[in-house]
N, CA, C and O of each residue as an XYZ file, in Angstrom:
548
protein
N      16.142     -8.391      5.997
C      14.780     -9.403      5.009
C      14.988     -9.030      4.318
O      15.231     -7.825      4.270
N      15.038     -9.921      3.180
C      14.646     -9.858      1.708
C      13.535     -9.634      1.108
O      12.828     -9.463      2.101
N      12.572     -9.454     -0.121
C      11.556     -8.625     -0.560
C      11.471    -10.477     -0.974
O      12.238    -11.220     -1.587
N       9.445    -10.804      0.077
C       9.284    -11.783     -0.283
C       9.018    -12.299     -1.877
O       8.894    -11.315     -2.606
N       8.903    -13.525     -2.577
C       8.482    -13.959     -3.552
C       6.920    -13.584     -3.603
O       6.147    -13.403     -2.662
N       6.732    -13.534     -4.732
C       5.028    -12.733     -5.503
C       4.485    -13.717     -5.074
O       4.808    -14.846     -5.444
N       3.435    -13.451     -4.097
C       1.730    -14.423     -4.391
C       0.943    -13.942     -4.573
O       1.103    -12.739     -4.369
N       0.070    -14.179     -4.874
C      -1.655    -13.523     -5.590
C      -2.791    -14.606     -5.101
O      -2.487    -15.679     -4.580
N      -3.934    -14.245     -5.304
C      -4.815    -14.254     -4.695
C      -5.255    -15.453     -5.771
O      -5.091    -15.209     -6.967
N      -5.913    -16.982     -5.297
C      -6.286    -17.866     -6.658
C      -7.309    -17.721     -6.993
O      -7.939    -17.176     -6.087
N      -8.250    -18.007     -8.327
C      -9.103    -18.387     -8.515
C     -10.584    -19.028     -7.059
O     -11.570    -18.682     -6.409
N      -9.737    -20.019     -7.331
C     -10.320    -20.584     -6.442
C     -10.326    -20.609     -4.991
O     -10.872    -21.566     -4.442
N      -9.845    -19.776     -4.356
C     -10.392    -18.968     -2.828
C     -10.480    -17.661     -3.173
O     -10.383    -16.931     -2.186
N     -10.697    -16.814     -4.693
C     -12.006    -15.301     -4.680
C     -12.981    -16.047     -5.231
O     -13.501    -15.352     -6.103
N     -13.711    -17.534     -5.152
C     -14.808    -17.370     -5.523
C     -15.316    -18.065     -4.591
O     -16.541    -18.148     -4.495
N     -14.291    -18.847     -3.524
C     -14.904    -19.552     -2.647
C     -15.415    -18.561     -1.476
O     -16.404    -18.721     -0.761
N     -14.708    -17.749     -1.467
C     -14.976    -16.219     -0.370
C     -16.216    -16.064     -0.966
O     -17.284    -16.258     -0.385
N     -16.060    -15.648     -2.345
C     -17.093    -14.742     -2.713
C     -18.631    -15.490     -2.645
O     -19.676    -14.846     -2.737
N     -18.577    -16.718     -2.498
C     -19.797    -17.272     -2.166
C     -19.952    -17.131     -0.396
O     -20.847    -16.543      0.212
N     -19.002    -17.729      0.062
C     -19.338    -18.025      2.161
C     -19.797    -16.634      2.226
O     -21.017    -16.477      2.187
N     -19.073    -15.619      2.315
C     -18.990    -13.936      2.912
C     -20.275    -13.333      1.703
O     -20.820    -12.248      1.910
N     -20.634    -14.182      0.483
C     -21.530    -13.464     -0.154
C     -21.152    -12.003     -0.716
O     -21.919    -11.073     -0.468
N     -19.949    -11.779     -1.490
C     -19.482    -10.707     -1.421
C     -19.353     -9.961     -2.890
O     -18.574     -9.100     -3.300
N     -20.445    -10.658     -3.501
C     -21.058    -10.483     -4.846
C     -21.621     -9.642     -4.793
O     -21.309     -8.623     -5.410
N     -22.378     -9.704     -4.248
C     -23.753     -8.602     -3.876
C     -23.663     -7.426     -2.773
O     -24.332     -6.402     -2.639
N     -22.406     -8.046     -1.908
C     -21.979     -6.337     -0.299
C     -20.940     -6.325     -1.387
O     -20.235     -5.605     -0.680
N     -20.064     -6.504     -2.692
C     -19.628     -5.216     -3.136
C     -19.746     -5.208     -5.071
O     -18.945     -5.717     -5.854
N     -20.771     -4.598     -5.327
C     -20.802     -4.626     -6.505
C     -19.548     -5.132     -7.851
O     -19.516     -5.903     -8.811
N     -18.579     -4.076     -7.123
C     -16.939     -4.458     -8.064
C     -16.376     -5.484     -8.369
O     -15.546     -5.645     -9.264
N     -16.853     -6.337     -7.545
C     -16.600     -7.351     -6.726
C     -15.576     -8.239     -8.060
O     -14.387     -8.424     -7.801
N     -16.161     -8.754     -9.480
C     -15.929     -9.088     -9.932
C     -14.760     -8.219    -10.939
O     -13.809     -8.598    -11.623
N     -15.284     -7.051    -10.683
C     -14.424     -6.848    -11.794
C     -12.619     -6.228    -11.099
O     -11.680     -5.747    -11.733
N     -12.738     -6.488     -9.772
C     -11.294     -5.780     -9.525
C     -11.012     -6.742     -8.324
O     -10.292     -6.287     -7.436
N     -11.687     -8.542     -8.128
C     -11.268     -8.769     -6.907
C      -9.619     -9.796     -7.920
O      -9.585     -9.884     -9.148
N      -8.578    -10.361     -7.037
C      -7.573    -10.940     -7.436
C      -6.469     -9.803     -8.971
O      -5.610    -10.323     -9.683
N      -6.888     -8.315     -9.047
C      -6.271     -7.607     -9.372
C      -4.869     -7.526     -8.723
O      -4.256     -8.436     -8.164
N      -4.447     -6.085     -8.940
C      -3.851     -5.374     -8.013
C      -3.920     -5.469     -6.691
O      -2.885     -5.378     -6.032
N      -5.234     -5.683     -6.041
C      -5.703     -5.558     -4.874
C      -7.168     -5.965     -4.679
O      -8.010     -5.349     -5.334
N      -7.700     -7.289     -3.547
C      -8.613     -7.810     -3.207
C      -9.330     -6.551     -2.395
O      -8.989     -6.191     -1.269
N     -10.567     -5.849     -3.320
C     -11.333     -5.431     -2.436
C     -12.321     -6.049     -1.281
O     -12.898     -7.134     -1.216
N     -12.279     -4.738     -0.250
C     -13.510     -5.143      1.422
C     -13.777     -3.899      1.465
O     -13.363     -2.763      1.234
N     -15.052     -4.841      2.039
C     -16.089     -3.380      2.490
C     -15.449     -3.507      4.045
O     -15.130     -4.453      4.765
N     -15.433     -1.900      4.186
C     -15.579     -1.429      5.031
C     -16.159     -1.744      6.697
O     -15.621     -1.718      7.804
N     -17.614     -2.062      6.161
C     -18.477     -2.248      7.068
C     -18.731     -4.095      7.314
O     -19.501     -4.722      8.042
N     -18.060     -4.366      6.682
C     -18.038     -6.048      6.983
C     -16.729     -6.498      7.275
O     -16.181     -7.507      6.831
N     -16.191     -5.499      8.212
C     -14.433     -5.661      8.535
C     -14.315     -6.348      9.699
O     -13.227     -6.417     10.270
N     -15.374     -6.910     10.161
C     -15.118     -7.615     11.768
C     -16.258     -9.378     11.262
O     -16.370    -10.467     11.825
N     -16.646     -9.002     10.437
C     -17.150    -10.249      9.673
C     -16.304    -10.877      8.917
O     -16.495    -12.093      8.912
N     -15.358    -10.480      8.213
C     -14.203    -10.861      7.592
C     -13.199    -11.538      8.876
O     -12.832    -12.703      8.729
N     -12.723    -10.685     10.273
C     -11.938    -11.180     11.366
C     -12.202    -12.094     11.601
O     -11.288    -12.906     11.744
N     -13.661    -12.564     11.797
C     -14.410    -13.717     12.593
C     -14.356    -14.804     11.815
O     -14.342    -15.984     12.165
N     -14.317    -14.221     10.455
C     -14.062    -15.448      9.347
C     -12.732    -16.179      9.219
O     -12.425    -17.359      9.049
N     -12.153    -15.203      9.342
C     -10.089    -15.517      9.080
C     -10.471    -16.338     10.121
O     -10.479    -17.521      9.779
N     -10.867    -16.096     11.545
C     -10.488    -17.050     12.773
C     -11.127    -18.289     12.698
O     -11.292    -18.836     13.788
N     -11.489    -18.818     11.819
C     -12.345    -20.167     11.202
C     -11.795    -20.820     10.206
O     -11.891    -22.046     10.147
N     -11.103    -20.067      9.226
C     -10.069    -20.319      8.153
C      -9.020    -21.330      8.251
O      -7.998    -20.882      8.772
N      -8.959    -22.624      7.889
C      -7.813    -23.276      8.069
C      -6.783    -23.070      6.385
O      -5.555    -23.125      6.315
N      -7.620    -22.869      5.370
C      -7.096    -22.537      3.636
C      -6.254    -21.126      4.188
O      -6.507    -20.195      4.952
N      -4.906    -21.627      3.177
C      -3.868    -20.325      3.017
C      -3.981    -19.554      2.594
O      -3.675    -18.479      3.109
N      -4.538    -19.688      1.291
C      -4.789    -18.951      0.386
C      -5.662    -18.695      0.106
O      -5.965    -18.303     -1.021
N      -6.582    -18.864      1.305
C      -8.299    -18.174      1.454
C      -8.037    -17.377      2.361
O      -8.914    -16.526      2.508
N      -6.776    -17.264      3.358
C      -6.659    -16.318      4.352
C      -6.121    -15.598      3.712
O      -6.456    -14.416      3.778
N      -4.870    -16.074      2.665
C      -3.976    -14.515      2.059
C      -5.305    -13.620      1.517
O      -5.578    -12.459      1.821
N      -5.804    -14.234      0.910
C      -6.977    -13.552      0.251
C      -7.954    -12.577      0.719
O      -8.422    -11.562      0.204
N      -8.161    -13.250      2.003
C      -9.018    -12.370      2.795
C      -8.372    -11.154      3.100
O      -8.767    -10.072      2.666
N      -6.899    -11.369      4.202
C      -6.407    -10.560      4.647
C      -5.559     -9.285      3.888
O      -4.711     -8.508      4.329
N      -6.199     -9.437      2.505
C      -6.026     -8.258      1.825
C      -6.885     -7.897      1.450
O      -6.679     -7.430      0.329
N      -8.074     -7.800      1.813
C      -9.739     -7.476      2.119
C      -9.786     -6.790      3.381
O     -10.088     -5.603      3.503
N      -9.537     -7.422      4.141
C      -9.283     -6.829      5.889
C      -8.402     -5.453      5.913
O      -8.439     -4.502      6.694
N      -7.649     -5.692      4.838
C      -6.489     -4.183      5.329
C      -6.477     -3.399      4.566
O      -5.731     -2.422      4.499
N      -7.732     -3.883      3.527
C      -8.792     -2.489      3.058
C      -9.112     -2.572      2.905
O      -9.386     -2.429      1.713
N      -9.967     -3.084      3.938
C     -11.440     -2.313      4.646
C     -10.974     -0.999      5.830
O     -11.369      0.141      6.075
N      -9.602     -2.202      6.505
C      -9.116     -0.694      7.828
C      -8.242      0.762      7.172
O      -8.043      1.810      7.786
N      -7.907      0.503      6.051
C      -7.277      1.489      5.153
C      -9.221      2.455      4.960
O      -9.175      3.682      4.866
N     -10.273      1.954      4.936
C     -11.210      3.082      4.052
C     -12.034      2.679      5.945
O     -12.969      1.906      5.733
N     -11.969      2.853      6.855
C     -12.513      3.040      8.517
C     -12.556      4.462      7.888
O     -11.635      4.978      7.256
N     -14.110      5.173      8.235
C     -14.416      6.208      8.419
C     -13.359      7.435      9.494
O     -13.390      8.648      9.286
N     -12.611      6.871     10.458
C     -12.165      7.984     11.417
C     -10.979      7.167     11.839
O     -11.104      5.944     11.795
N      -9.489      7.850     12.368
C      -8.241      6.849     13.537
C      -8.915      6.147     13.759
O      -9.138      5.089     13.169
N      -9.535      6.699     14.924
C     -10.185      5.696     16.049
C     -10.914      4.063     15.674
O     -10.973      3.134     16.480
N     -11.359      4.043     14.423
C     -11.657      2.855     14.244
C     -10.791      2.377     13.691
O     -10.585      1.238     14.110
N      -9.788      2.840     12.503
C      -8.355      2.609     12.050
C      -7.775      2.090     13.210
O      -7.418      0.917     13.097
N      -7.620      2.502     14.051
C      -6.799      1.521     14.959
C      -6.910      0.500     15.871
O      -6.177     -0.372     16.338
N      -8.299      0.951     16.010
C      -9.052     -0.618     16.626
C      -8.975     -1.568     16.020
O      -8.649     -2.599     16.608
N      -9.186     -1.585     14.918
C      -9.096     -2.839     13.657
C      -7.531     -2.902     13.609
O      -7.151     -4.047     13.361
N      -6.653     -2.121     13.752
C      -5.037     -2.387     13.018
C      -4.549     -3.136     14.477
O      -3.945     -4.208     14.497
N      -4.950     -2.322     15.748
C      -4.455     -3.782     16.298
C      -5.426     -4.821     16.821
O      -5.355     -5.113     18.015
N      -5.961     -5.170     16.362
C      -6.724     -6.262     16.100
C      -6.282     -7.644     14.747
O      -6.288     -8.868     14.870
N      -5.990     -6.899     13.714
C      -5.269     -6.928     12.473
C      -3.287     -7.686     12.503
O      -2.762     -8.643     11.935
N      -2.625     -6.317     13.749
C      -1.571     -6.693     13.832
C      -0.983     -7.865     13.761
O      -0.192     -8.251     12.900
N      -1.582     -8.708     15.144
C      -0.829     -9.697     15.659
C      -1.356    -11.318     14.948
O      -0.729    -12.374     14.866
N      -2.407    -11.048     14.617
C      -3.021    -11.579     13.082
C      -1.354    -11.945     11.734
O      -0.921    -13.022     11.322
N      -0.893    -10.533     11.454
C      -0.516    -10.852     10.752
C       1.352    -11.167     11.169
O       2.334    -11.354     10.450
N       1.213    -11.118     12.246
C       2.357    -11.660     13.135
C       2.469    -12.569     12.966
O       3.417    -12.683     12.189
N       1.907    -13.864     13.311
C       1.466    -14.461     13.850
C       1.202    -15.906     12.609
O       1.258    -17.092     12.934
N       0.932    -15.410     11.252
C       0.841    -15.936     10.132
C       1.241    -15.512      9.485
O       0.489    -15.496      8.510
N       2.505    -14.830      9.219
C       3.305    -14.337      8.718
C       3.800    -14.638      7.193
O       3.798    -13.989      6.147
N       4.291    -16.149      7.646
C       4.464    -16.711      6.056
C       3.379    -16.651      5.485
O       3.541    -17.093      4.347
N       1.973    -16.233      5.709
C       1.175    -16.004      4.766
C       0.579    -14.886      4.083
O      -0.227    -14.654      3.182
N       1.380    -14.248      4.968
C       1.382    -12.594      4.482
C       2.347    -11.637      4.469
O       2.342    -10.407      4.533
N       3.548    -12.863      4.328
C       4.624    -12.142      4.140
C       4.155    -11.306      2.563
O       4.349    -10.093      2.637
N       3.838    -11.568      1.806
C       4.072    -10.684      0.140
C       2.964     -9.405      0.278
O       2.906     -8.620     -0.669
N       2.085     -9.194      1.456
C       1.103     -9.144      1.754
C       1.872     -7.695      1.848
O       1.916     -6.891      0.917
N       2.398     -7.530      2.983
C       3.016     -7.397      4.304
C       3.720     -6.025      3.680
O       3.271     -4.895      3.868
N       4.936     -6.345      2.884
C       6.200     -5.770      1.789
C       5.141     -4.659      0.994
O       5.330     -3.443      0.959
N       3.731     -5.545      0.228
C       3.732     -5.071     -0.434
C       2.893     -3.386     -0.316
O       2.709     -2.433     -1.074
N       2.568     -3.740      1.082
C       1.893     -2.417      1.871
C       2.845     -1.860      1.734
O       3.044     -1.090      0.795
N       3.926     -2.200      2.933
C       5.327     -1.105      2.527
C       5.437      0.298      1.736
O       5.688      1.430      2.150
N       5.088     -0.314      0.122
C       5.586      0.838     -0.647
C       4.159      1.523     -0.910
O       3.809      1.868     -2.039
N       3.504      1.660      0.039
C       1.845      2.163     -0.258
C       2.164      3.231     -0.720
O       3.381      3.316     -0.886
N       1.545      4.183     -1.033
C       2.152      5.982     -1.312
C       0.395      6.327     -1.795
O      -0.385      5.604     -2.416
N       0.187      7.790     -1.192
C      -1.219      8.651     -1.463
C      -0.662      8.304     -2.953
O      -1.003      7.122     -3.005
N      -0.076      8.548     -4.102
C       0.160      8.392     -5.152
C       0.054      7.272     -6.302
O      -0.249      7.293     -7.494
N       0.481      6.200     -5.303
C      -0.660      4.773     -5.906
C      -1.541      3.954     -5.368
O      -1.839      2.874     -5.879
N      -2.068      4.432     -4.212
C      -2.924      3.851     -3.379
C      -3.718      5.029     -2.624
O      -2.900      5.711     -2.008
N      -4.601      5.346     -2.515
C      -5.064      6.993     -2.156
C      -5.088      7.085     -0.369
O      -4.757      8.035      0.340
N      -5.846      5.094      0.216
C      -5.518      5.192      1.136
C      -4.621      4.699      1.826
O      -4.790      3.797      2.646
N      -3.618      5.220      1.573
C      -2.552      4.535      2.331
C      -1.766      4.658      3.926
O      -1.142      3.894      4.662
N      -2.257      6.246      3.954
C      -2.373      6.627      5.084
C      -3.062      6.681      6.088
O      -4.177      7.148      5.857
N      -2.882      6.403      7.112
C      -1.935      5.967      8.016
C      -1.395      4.088      7.907
O      -1.003      3.568      8.952
N      -1.417      3.603      7.164
C      -0.962      2.416      7.282
C      -0.119      2.085      6.937
O       0.398      1.216      7.639
N       0.535      2.434      5.838
C       2.618      1.918      5.446
C       2.811      2.692      6.425
O       4.037      2.598      6.367
N       2.620      3.486      7.410
C       3.831      3.524      7.959
C       4.074      2.437      9.468
O       4.987      2.410     10.293
N       2.520      1.442      9.307
C       2.391      1.036     10.202
C       2.964     -0.121     10.086
O       3.500     -0.701     11.031
N       2.904     -0.527      8.997
C       3.244     -1.700      8.092
C       4.862     -1.472      7.987
O       5.313     -2.485      7.452
N       5.907     -0.560      8.277
C       6.524     -0.275      7.990
C       7.571     -1.038      9.513
O       8.424     -1.901      9.717
N       6.836     -0.096     10.188
C       7.384     -0.683     12.291
C       6.954     -1.887     11.740
O       7.775     -2.471     11.032
N       5.713     -2.464     11.920
C       5.890     -4.367     11.832
C       6.673     -4.709     11.193
O       7.606     -5.010     11.937
N       7.035     -4.942      9.824
C       8.018     -5.286      8.968
C       9.814     -4.535     10.173
O      10.787     -5.288     10.195
N       9.869     -3.729     10.635
C      10.741     -3.683     11.518
C      10.984     -4.563     13.084
O      11.903     -5.133     13.673
N       9.992     -4.351     13.225
C       9.590     -5.728     14.583
C      10.268     -6.757     14.240
O      11.280     -7.338     14.630
N       8.880     -6.951     12.771
C       9.630     -8.594     12.776
C      11.145     -9.545     12.421
O      11.582    -10.693     12.505
N      11.650     -7.813     11.865
C      13.436     -8.073     11.578
C      13.930     -8.264     12.937
O      14.195     -9.375     13.397
N      14.038     -7.273     13.510
C      14.598     -7.653     14.920
C      14.303     -8.638     15.675
O      15.019     -8.799     16.663
N      13.249     -9.519     15.457
C      12.255    -11.117     15.756
C      12.937    -11.409     15.192
O      13.241    -12.411     15.839
N      13.754    -11.420     14.168
C      14.575    -12.068     13.088
C      13.582    -13.347     11.726
O      13.531    -14.455     11.191
N      13.060    -12.117     11.858
C      11.564    -13.182     10.567
C      12.564    -12.173      9.166
O      12.245    -12.280      7.982
């Protein structure tokens, strides 16, 4: 599996999601962080993100919202909550792989040196990539 082409959140997707999900109020540092190396999420709003994701038709918004979902999973307070949400997200990543290919490969290289909340996400992402590879993706 080759490295996917670079993809980033569009300003339009960031702005629309900020309005639709009231992100500027819920994430005080939204405007200074969104769209940089990753798009921040709020762990308390992860279920809202997942419900909203299921309604989206716009691939750019799905891409951006998935970055927020993964960040929110990584911020869960305990392993039980982390795994609960990972089990919900993993099938979405598989189904919408074409949209999230770059994000998946970006997370596989996360370590605590470059992203403090990478554990235990990185091993799960690497397992997902192995699964996708064995299925011919």
